[in-house]
C-alpha positions in Angstrom: 26.3 52.8 -36.3 23.3 50.5 -36.0 22.7 49.0 -32.6 21.1 45.6 -32.6 21.2 42.5 -30.5 22.8 40.0 -32.8 26.0 41.0 -34.5 28.4 38.3 -35.4 31.3 40.7 -35.1 30.6 40.8 -31.4 32.2 37.4 -31.2 35.5 39.0 -32.1 35.3 40.5 -28.6 35.9 37.1 -27.1 39.6 37.6 -27.8 39.6 40.7 -25.6 37.6 38.9 -23.0 40.2 36.2 -22.9 42.9 38.8 -22.4 41.0 40.6 -19.6 40.1 37.4 -17.6 42.4 34.7 -18.9 41.8 32.0 -16.2 38.1 32.4 -16.3 38.0 32.4 -20.1 40.1 29.2 -20.2 37.8 27.5 -17.7 34.7 28.6 -19.7 36.3 27.5 -23.0 37.2 24.1 -21.6 33.7 23.6 -20.2 32.2 24.7 -23.5 34.5 22.3 -25.3 32.9 19.2 -23.8 30.1 19.4 -26.3 32.5 18.7 -29.2 34.1 15.7 -27.6 34.2 12.6 -29.8 35.2 10.2 -27.0 32.1 10.6 -24.8 29.4 8.0 -24.3 26.9 10.3 -26.0 27.6 10.5 -29.7 28.5 13.9 -31.1 25.3 14.3 -33.0 23.2 14.0 -29.8 25.6 16.2 -27.9 25.0 18.9 -30.4 21.3 18.4 -30.4 21.3 18.6 -26.6 23.4 21.8 -26.8 21.0 23.2 -29.3 18.0 22.6 -27.1 19.8 24.2 -24.2 20.8 27.1 -26.3 17.1 27.7 -27.1 16.3 27.5 -23.4 19.0 30.0 -22.5 18.2 32.0 -25.7 21.8 32.4 -26.7 21.7 33.3 -30.4 25.3 32.6 -30.9 25.0 29.2 -29.4 21.9 28.5 -31.5 23.9 29.3 -34.6 27.0 27.3 -33.7 25.2 24.2 -32.4 22.8 24.1 -35.3 25.7 24.1 -37.8 27.6 21.6 -35.7 24.6 19.3 -35.4 24.2 19.3 -39.2 27.9 18.5 -39.6 27.5 15.7 -37.1 24.7 14.2 -39.2 21.6 15.6 -37.6 18.7 16.1 -40.0 16.7 19.3 -40.2 13.8 17.3 -38.6 15.9 16.4 -35.6 17.0 20.0 -35.2 13.4 21.2 -35.2 12.4 18.4 -32.8 15.1 19.5 -30.4 13.8 23.1 -30.6 10.3 22.0 -29.7 11.5 19.7 -26.9 13.2 22.8 -25.5 10.1 24.9 -25.9 8.0 22.2 -24.2 10.4 22.1 -21.2 10.6 25.8 -21.0 6.8 26.0 -21.0 6.7 23.3 -18.3 9.0 25.4 -16.2 6.7 28.4 -16.5 3.7 26.3 -15.5 5.6 24.9 -12.5 6.7 28.4 -11.4 3.0 29.3 -11.8 2.3 27.4 -8.7 4.4 30.0 -6.9 2.1 32.7 -8.2 -0.8 30.8 -6.7 1.1 30.3 -3.4 2.1 34.0 -3.2 -1.4 35.1 -4.1 -2.8 33.1 -1.2 -0.2 34.5 1.2 -1.1 38.2 0.2 
């Protein structure tokens, strides 16, 4: 049996997780479901692009797959998807630079 990080069959384990922690699973599922709302102020396409950018920041491969496909279904172009990815990358890099100030601070304190 091959061991690798991304195996779509792992998602089948969500059913077991829902059985093992039903209240927590329902709360998570409801929270996750807000992305797909059609009645929010932010249109669905942009909700999916935001979710896609966040998925790249959190590096959840399953979320990246789901929200890329959902963004396309909601009318996002490939260019918009790629832009969302690079926006995420820029913000992640910004976070690393901002945390770099802590390295300078800690160095000076050593």
